C-alpha positions in Angstrom: 175.4 -10.0 6.7 177.2 -9.8 10.0 180.3 -8.0 8.7 184.0 -8.5 8.5 185.4 -11.6 10.4 188.7 -13.3 10.2 189.4 -16.1 12.7 193.2 -16.0 11.9 193.5 -12.3 13.0 194.3 -12.1 16.7 193.6 -8.4 16.8 190.1 -8.7 15.5 188.8 -10.0 18.8 190.3 -7.0 20.6 188.7 -4.4 18.4 192.0 -3.4 16.8 192.4 -3.1 13.0 193.9 -6.2 11.3 197.6 -6.1 10.8 198.7 -5.7 7.1 202.2 -6.8 6.3 202.2 -5.3 2.8 204.4 -6.0 -0.1 207.8 -4.6 -0.8 208.3 -2.9 -4.2 211.9 -4.2 -4.6 212.8 -2.0 -7.6 211.6 1.1 -5.8 213.6 0.2 -2.7 216.8 -0.6 -4.5 216.7 2.4 -6.9 216.4 4.5 -3.7 219.3 2.6 -2.3 221.4 3.3 -5.4 220.6 6.9 -5.3 221.5 7.0 -1.6 224.8 5.3 -2.4 225.6 8.2 -4.9 224.6 10.8 -2.3 226.7 9.2 0.4 229.7 9.1 -1.9 229.2 12.8 -2.8 228.8 13.7 0.9 232.2 12.1 1.5 233.7 14.1 -1.4 232.2 17.4 -0.4 233.2 16.8 3.2 236.8 16.2 2.1 236.8 19.3 -0.1 235.4 21.5 2.6 237.9 20.2 5.2 240.9 20.4 2.9 240.1 23.5 0.8 238.1 25.7 3.2 239.3 24.7 6.7 242.9 23.9 5.4 243.1 20.7 7.4 245.3 17.9 5.9 242.6 15.2 6.0 243.4 11.8 4.3 246.6 13.1 2.7 249.4 15.7 3.2 248.4 19.2 2.4 250.5 19.0 -0.8 248.1 16.5 -2.3 245.6 19.2 -3.2 241.9 19.8 -2.3 240.8 16.2 -3.2 243.5 14.5 -1.2 244.6 11.1 -2.5 243.3 7.6 -2.8 242.1 7.7 0.7 239.4 10.1 -0.5 238.3 7.5 -3.1 238.2 4.8 -0.4 236.0 7.0 1.8 233.6 7.7 -1.0 233.5 4.0 -2.0 232.9 2.9 1.6 230.1 5.4 2.0 228.4 4.0 -1.2 228.9 0.4 0.1 227.5 1.4 3.5 224.4 2.8 1.7 223.9 -0.4 -0.2 224.4 -2.5 2.9 221.8 -0.3 4.7 219.4 -0.9 1.7 220.0 -4.7 2.1 219.3 -4.5 5.8 216.1 -2.5 5.2 215.0 -5.0 2.6 215.6 -7.9 5.0 213.8 -6.1 7.8 210.8 -5.2 5.6 210.4 -8.9 4.7 210.3 -10.3 8.2 210.6 -7.9 11.1 207.5 -6.8 13.1 208.4 -3.1 13.0 211.0 -2.9 10.3 211.6 0.8 10.3 212.0 1.0 14.0 214.7 -1.7 14.0 216.3 -0.1 11.0 216.5 3.3 12.8 218.2 1.7 15.7 220.7 -0.2 13.6 221.6 2.8 11.5 221.7 5.1 14.6 224.1 2.8 16.4 226.3 2.1 13.4 226.5 5.9 12.7 227.5 6.5 16.3 230.2 3.9 16.1 231.6 5.4 12.8 231.6 8.8 14.4 233.4 7.7 17.5 236.1 5.4 15.9 238.2 8.3 14.6 238.8 9.3 18.2 240.8 6.1 18.6 243.4 7.3 16.2 246.6 9.2 17.1 245.8 11.9 14.5 245.5 15.6 15.5 242.2 16.6 17.0 241.3 18.7 14.0 241.6 15.7 11.7 239.7 13.5 14.2 236.8 16.0 14.4 236.6 16.5 10.7 236.6 12.7 10.1 233.9 12.2 12.7 231.8 15.0 11.3 232.0 13.5 7.8 231.0 10.1 9.1 228.1 11.5 11.1 226.7 13.5 8.2 227.1 10.5 5.9 225.4 8.1 8.4 222.5 10.6 9.0 222.0 10.9 5.2 222.0 7.1 4.7 219.6 6.6 7.5 217.1 9.1 6.4 217.2 8.4 2.7 217.1 4.6 3.0 214.3 4.7 5.6 212.4 7.0 3.3 212.9 4.7 0.3 211.9 1.7 2.5 208.7 3.5 3.6 207.8 4.4 0.0 208.5 0.9 -1.2 205.9 -0.8 1.0 202.6 -1.3 -0.7 199.6 -2.3 1.4 198.5 -5.9 1.0 195.1 -6.4 -0.5 192.5 -6.8 2.2 191.0 -10.2 2.4 187.4 -10.1 3.6 185.2 -13.0 4.5 181.5 -12.3 5.0 179.3 -14.5 7.1 175.6 -14.7 6.5 173.2 -15.1 9.3 
């Protein structure tokens, strides 16, 4: 028995281990995505509560609206949940076909988080509101990135090794 040999593996000739694409456990990935959506929505809610109740900044509504603000708070929480689900869909797509899916995912999420944290600076709102909004967006993006990438990594199962033995 000469050992392992696979003519279709371009790395075998160079002495590197064969590349395994693995299989995606879809239910595990999407349950993680749903949990991330809930966490992202709660980050938005807690962020608004901290900014409005503790820091006394009128974020997303006049100060008379109370610690939860108004419907803009609901929109923020809903968009955070949708962003987490979109990130899960992106991770799923990348796991299926990209060569280094989590590296690409990290870049996508990092850049999108940066955009969401910078966009509030384009508004004419007071700087306290802009900084609070940017901070909530940044924390939400970081949470989505770390939680979905963790779920994606946990959802990949190694593909079974195919071995072909040659006899001399």
